[in-house]
C-alpha positions as CSV (number, residue, x, y, z in Angstrom):
1,X,13.4,-19.4,1.4
2,X,12.0,-18.4,-2.0
3,X,10.6,-15.0,-0.6
4,X,13.5,-14.0,1.5
5,X,15.6,-11.9,-1.4
6,X,12.2,-10.8,-2.4
7,X,11.1,-9.3,0.9
8,X,15.1,-8.4,1.9
9,X,15.1,-6.4,-1.3
10,X,11.1,-5.0,-0.3
11,X,12.2,-4.0,3.2
12,X,15.5,-3.4,3.0
13,X,15.0,1.1,3.8
14,X,13.1,-0.5,7.0
15,X,15.9,-3.0,7.9
16,X,18.1,0.1,8.6
17,X,15.7,1.9,11.0
18,X,16.4,0.4,14.6
19,X,14.7,-3.6,15.3
20,X,11.9,-2.6,17.7
21,X,10.4,0.1,14.5
22,X,10.9,-2.4,11.6
23,X,9.2,-4.7,13.3
24,X,6.2,-2.2,14.0
25,X,6.2,-1.2,10.6
26,X,6.6,-4.5,9.1
27,X,3.7,-5.1,11.4
28,X,2.0,-2.6,10.3
29,X,1.6,-2.7,7.2
30,X,1.0,-6.7,7.5
31,X,-1.3,-6.5,10.1
32,X,-3.2,-3.8,7.8
33,X,-3.6,-6.1,5.2
34,X,-5.0,-8.0,7.3
35,X,-7.4,-5.9,8.8
36,X,-8.7,-5.0,5.2
37,X,-9.9,-8.6,4.1
38,X,-12.0,-8.6,7.0
39,X,-13.2,-5.5,6.5
40,X,-14.2,-6.6,2.9
41,X,-15.4,-10.2,3.9
42,X,-16.1,-10.3,8.2
43,X,-16.6,-6.7,9.1
44,X,-19.5,-6.5,7.1
45,X,-23.4,-5.4,7.3
46,X,-24.8,-9.4,6.1
47,X,-22.4,-11.0,8.4
48,X,-23.5,-9.1,11.2
49,X,-27.1,-10.0,10.5
50,X,-26.2,-14.0,10.4
51,X,-24.7,-13.6,13.9
52,X,-27.9,-11.9,14.3
53,X,-30.4,-14.7,12.9
54,X,-27.7,-17.4,14.6
55,X,-28.8,-16.0,17.8
56,X,-32.6,-15.3,17.0
57,X,-32.4,-19.2,16.4
58,X,-30.8,-19.9,19.3
59,X,-33.1,-18.1,21.3
60,X,-36.3,-19.7,19.7
61,X,-34.7,-23.2,20.2
62,X,-34.1,-22.0,23.5
63,X,-38.1,-21.4,24.4
64,X,-38.7,-24.2,22.6
65,X,-37.2,-26.4,25.1
66,X,-39.9,-26.3,27.5
67,X,-42.4,-27.8,24.6
68,X,-42.9,-31.8,24.4
69,X,-44.2,-34.1,21.8
70,X,-44.4,-34.4,18.1
71,X,-44.8,-30.0,17.1
72,X,-41.7,-29.2,19.2
73,X,-39.4,-32.0,16.7
74,X,-40.6,-30.4,13.8
75,X,-40.0,-26.9,14.5
76,X,-36.9,-28.3,16.4
77,X,-35.2,-29.9,12.6
78,X,-36.6,-26.4,11.2
79,X,-34.5,-24.3,13.3
80,X,-31.5,-26.1,13.6
81,X,-31.6,-26.7,9.5
82,X,-31.7,-22.6,9.7
83,X,-29.2,-22.7,12.0
84,X,-26.8,-24.9,9.7
85,X,-27.6,-22.7,7.1
86,X,-26.4,-20.2,9.2
87,X,-23.2,-21.4,9.7
88,X,-22.0,-22.9,7.2
89,X,-22.4,-19.0,5.2
90,X,-21.2,-16.9,8.8
91,X,-18.0,-20.1,7.3
92,X,-17.7,-18.7,4.5
93,X,-16.7,-15.0,4.8
94,X,-14.9,-16.2,7.8
95,X,-12.5,-18.6,6.1
96,X,-10.8,-16.0,3.6
97,X,-9.1,-13.6,6.0
98,X,-8.2,-16.7,7.9
99,X,-6.0,-18.3,4.0
100,X,-4.6,-14.7,4.1
101,X,-3.6,-14.7,8.0
102,X,-2.0,-18.1,7.3
103,X,0.4,-17.2,3.8
104,X,0.9,-13.9,5.8
105,X,2.8,-15.5,8.3
106,X,4.0,-17.9,6.4
107,X,6.1,-16.4,4.4
108,X,6.8,-13.5,6.8
109,X,7.8,-16.0,10.1
110,X,10.7,-17.5,8.9
111,X,12.0,-14.6,6.9
112,X,11.7,-12.1,10.2
113,X,13.0,-14.9,12.0
114,X,16.0,-15.6,9.7
115,X,16.4,-11.4,10.1
116,X,15.9,-11.0,14.0
117,X,17.2,-14.1,15.1
118,X,17.9,-14.1,19.2
119,X,17.5,-10.1,19.2
120,X,16.0,-8.9,21.8
121,X,13.7,-6.3,21.9
122,X,14.0,-5.3,25.2
123,X,13.7,-5.9,28.5
124,X,11.6,-5.3,31.5
125,X,12.5,-3.0,34.5
126,X,13.1,-5.2,37.6
127,X,10.3,-2.8,39.3
128,X,7.3,-4.7,37.1
129,X,6.1,-7.8,40.1
130,X,6.5,-10.9,38.1
131,X,7.5,-9.5,33.6
132,X,10.8,-7.9,36.0
133,X,14.1,-8.8,33.8
134,X,12.1,-10.8,31.2
135,X,13.8,-10.3,27.7
136,X,11.1,-9.2,25.1
137,X,12.4,-11.2,21.6
138,X,11.3,-9.9,18.0
139,X,8.8,-12.6,17.7
140,X,6.8,-11.5,20.5
141,X,7.5,-7.7,20.0
142,X,5.4,-8.5,16.6
143,X,2.1,-10.2,18.3
144,X,2.5,-7.5,20.9
145,X,2.3,-4.4,17.8
146,X,0.1,-7.0,15.7
147,X,-2.4,-7.2,18.0
148,X,-2.1,-3.3,18.8
149,X,-2.9,-2.8,15.0
150,X,-5.9,-5.5,14.8
151,X,-7.9,-4.0,17.6
152,X,-7.1,0.0,16.3
153,X,-8.0,-1.3,12.5
154,X,-11.0,-2.8,14.2
155,X,-12.1,0.2,16.0
156,X,-11.4,2.2,13.3
157,X,-13.6,-0.1,10.7
158,X,-16.3,0.0,13.5
159,X,-16.1,3.7,13.6
160,X,-16.7,4.0,9.8
161,X,-19.5,1.3,9.7
162,X,-21.0,2.9,12.2
163,X,-21.6,6.2,10.3
164,X,-22.2,4.6,7.2
């Protein structure tokens, strides 16, 4: 693959570290990029306002269900048009980070699979019920690290937005 040589060169200092640490750091780098993109596109005041408007439309629509007749149909039609408009705006915001995540995954995961193929990062001790003796491979370790980083990133971004 074209990117393997480039990624090997860029991450060569990290690849000399223990596998668990290098995978964590690679996950930290790309997770930070994804958190940044989410911060700029999805975790904004505008998107939160859209979510609130969508909830308001749903609430008004559920209140209208009790009414009958032409008045209900006209009001319900207007509400559904608003909902459609808000949803399309919301989807535009959420589509950007999805594209970034997919591109990163398409480049990163095959490269990491080549580097860490058949690598067990650690084995869960047998004293842990149901999971004892389970091998944690590089992919599972990457997923665990990525989830941790995205949760921490969301908490940090939300904390900063609350202060602003």
